N, C-alpha and C positions, 0 to 999 in steps of 0.2 A: 546830346550837350553832356560833356565831359565835366561831371562834380567831384572835388577833391575834398577832403576834411586833414584839416591841421589841428590836433589836440594836445593839452596841455593844461599846466595848472594856470601857470601865467600870473605868478604870484610874486612880484609885479612883471608886468609886460617889460620886456628888454627891448632895447636895438636889435639886438641878435633875433629875436623873436619876430621882430617888425620884419628886419631884413628875409627872413625867410618867407613869412606872410608875402611880401611884395614880389618876391621871386617867384612864388607859387601861384601868385595871381596871373600871372603873365602867361603859366603854362596849362593853366585849367578856366574853362568856361565859367564855373563857379567854385568857390572857394569858401568853404565854412570853418571858420576859425570857432572852436569849441572847448569851451573851458571846463575840465572835468570836477566833478563834484566829488571830492576826494574825501570820505569820513573819517579815514585815518591820517589824515595830514593837517596840522594845524596851521591855520592860514593868517596871513597878515591882512587880506581884504577878503570879503564875503564875494560869492559868486555874482551876484548882482553888480558889484563894485567891479571886479577885473572884467565883465562883460562890457560895461559902461567905457571902463579904459580903452577895451579893444575898438569899441565902437567910435570913441574919439579919435585914436590914432589911425584907424584904417576908414576915414568917412570919405577919404578921396578915392578910395579904390573901389570903383562901381560894381563888381564883381564879387564882393567879398561881403559874406554874412557872418553874424556873432550869434552863436548859440551856447548851450551848456547843457550836458547831460551826466547821468549818473550810469553805473554799471560798463558794460564790455563796450568797446570801441567799435567792434566788428559788427554790433547789434545795432548802435547809434547809426552807422555807417550805411547800413543797411535801410535803417528807418528813413532816412533822408536822400536814399537814393545815391549816396557817393560810392564811385566804384576804386577810388584811390586814397591812401593815407599818406600823408605827406609827414616826414620826420625831419628834423634838423640834427646834424651831427660835427661837434664842435672837435672831436678828439677819438683815438681808440677806445676809451672807456665809455665814450656814448655809444660807439659803433657796437660794443660787444651788449651793452644793455638792449639798445635798440634791435639790433638782429635776433636777440632772444624773443621779443615781443613780436617783431615779425613772424617768427616761426609759430607762436601761439595764435595770434592773429589769423594767419594762414591756414590754419586748423579749424578756426572757428568761422572763418569766411573766406573761402578759398575765390569768391567773386571779386575780393578786396585786394588791389594792387598795392605794394608800399613802393614808395619814391622816396629815396634819401637824398637830401641838399647838404652840400658841405657848406660850414660856417663860412664866412668872410673871414679875413686872416683879421680884421679889427676887432671881430666878435668874438674870438678865440677862447678868451678868459672870462667871457660875462656869463652870467647865471643868475638867476632871480635870489640865490643864495646869497651872492657876492655883494649884489644890490643891497639888501637887507644890511650886510655885514658892514659896508663903507656908511650907509644912511644910519644906521644907528649911534654911531662914533662922528656925526656930522660932517662926514667927508663930501667931497664934489661928485654926485652922481651924473653930471650933464652928459659924461661920454658913454654912459650906462643906459640911460632910459629916456623914451620920446619926451620932449620938454613938456606935452600936455600932462603926462603922468607925474612929473617930478615934483609938483605942489602936494599931491595927493597922497605921496610916499614919505615926505618931509612932514605933514600934519599928524602921519599915524606915528612919528618918531619925537614929536615936539608936546606931546601929551604926558 
């Protein structure tokens, strides 16, 4: 069984993230979507909330599991038996950062291969940061996030 991991902060989950999840789920027997617990980042949503959002948005995908982890991706991948790390790319800036992470992960876990999936053109401008910036000013985020997640984002900014 070929198991892959797609890790990120998903704070919040975007339609771009979901597109990568759906496409990666078609490529692997099992895809673990893992929320990174990063103590260096100030998050809008807790890890548990982000996991819940992912579970809601991916419920129809039978081979997708949701998890969270602290620490190094290579170590967590090894722990869960994943041999592939999936990474999404929107542009050259993403590629530069992701390629550096690939090189580090390769040193930490040579048994883990990295697969880059290019973002669909309709999602090239999407980022969690952009979602938050639009939402804070009450803008329309319908084209940015899964509809299941939208009420949770709006609630955060109505407080």
